[in-house]
N, C-alpha and C positions, 0 to 999 in steps of 0.2 A: 503493499501500499504506499510507503513513504520514497517508494521510483515513479511511481502514477502520480505524485501529489507534487513531485520535484519538477518530471517532466512537464507536466499540467502549468506549474508555475512560470519554466521556461517559457513554454508557450504564450502565455497570458503576457509576460513582460519582455518578449519580443513583440507582440503585435501592439501589445499599447506602450511599448515606446516610440515605435511607428506611426502611431496613430499618432502621437503627441509630436511629435518629430515634423510632421506633417502639417500640424496648425500653424507650428514657429514659422513652418520654411512660407506656405500660406499669409502670414500677418510679417511674410520678410523681415524676420528677427535673426540678428547674426547669428554664429554659428551656440553662441555662449547659450542665445535667449534658446536656440534647438533643443541647444542640450539639456537644457533646464527642466524647459515644458517635458522633453523626452521621459526623462526621470522620474520627474514628477506623475508622468502617469503610469506609469508602467513601476513602480514602488509604491504609491501614496494610497493602493484600498486596501494595499498588505502591511502598513502598519499602521492604519487605520484596526486591521481585523484585530493583529496582533495585540493591539491597546484593550481594545474591548477583551481579548481571551485571556489577557493578564501574560502576558508573551514578553517580559523587559528582557535584554532589548529585544525590539521588532528583528525579526527573520533575517529585513534586509541589511542591518549593521553588525548581525552577526555571521553573515555570509556574505561577499562583496562580490559573489558573481552576479547576482540580480542587478545590482546598478552598472559594473563592467557590459554585463551585456547591451542594460541601457543606450549607454555612454554612446557603446560602440553603433548599436543599429539609428542613434541618433546623429552620428556621425555619417554615417553612411548615407540617412536620407537627407541631409544636406549637401554632399557634396554631391549627389545624383541629378540635385534640384538644381544645382548652383552651376551643374556643368549644365543643364537644357535638357535633359534626360526625360525632366517631367515638367508637364505643362500645368499652370494654374488656374485650367481650367475647370468646370464644373464637372463634367463630364468623370474624368477619368479622379479627379480628387475625390470625390462620391463616393466610387466603387472601393476604390484604396479603404476609405473610411469605414467606408459601410463593413465590408470584407473583415479590418484588423480586429473594430469596435467590438463585432460580432465573435469572432473567435477568441480576441481576452476576454470578454464580459464574459460567456461561455466556458472559459477555463480557468479563471479567476473566481467564478461561482463554484464548481464542483471543486477547485482544491481549498478554497474556503472552507466550503463546509466537512470537508476532507480533515481537516485541518483542528477544524471544534469538536468531531468529535476525535481525532489521535488523542486528546485530552488525558480521557477516562474518565471525566467530570461529568457524571447524568445533564448534560442541557436535554431543555425543551427544545420543542419544534419551532417554536417565537426563534430562541437567539443560533439559531443553524441556520434560518432562512432571514432571519434579519444579517446575521451576517459574509451569507452567500452574497448578498442583497449589496450590502454598504465593499464588501472588498471587488462589487465586478465594478460597479460605479464611482466606488471614492477618487481613483485618479484621474477618470474622466472628469467629474463637481472639480478636480482638484487645476486641473487640464486648463477648462472652464473660463473658470475665477482666474487665473492667472495669465491667460491670453486675452482677456478682455472680451 
């Protein structure tokens, strides 16, 4: 179960990092802004989840692999966008955002519920659903607030 959760978290991290970086590119941010948006989107929901579950410090700070993947994906998106391989038109942008947000949302929701169940404490259904929801949408909400 631990391996499955790790794979889901990596998939979600990568998808949300791309999603956040695309928002930064669309807003004409520099590389630092794109990285911050990608990183925040990728790990924000997981940090909130871990704090709700009482896991301190959050996994993001225990295992820097999540941050490294998010930064690498954000830099890759920035470089690809700056080289002109992507257009800021609504068509391709909307498709990429839909795919990445859907992939990240699904992966992080399942991962969050699995993480909550792994804690071994008797959690009720509301906490499991709430944790999954907050993890899935938390990074995207932070991204949207930071991007204005």
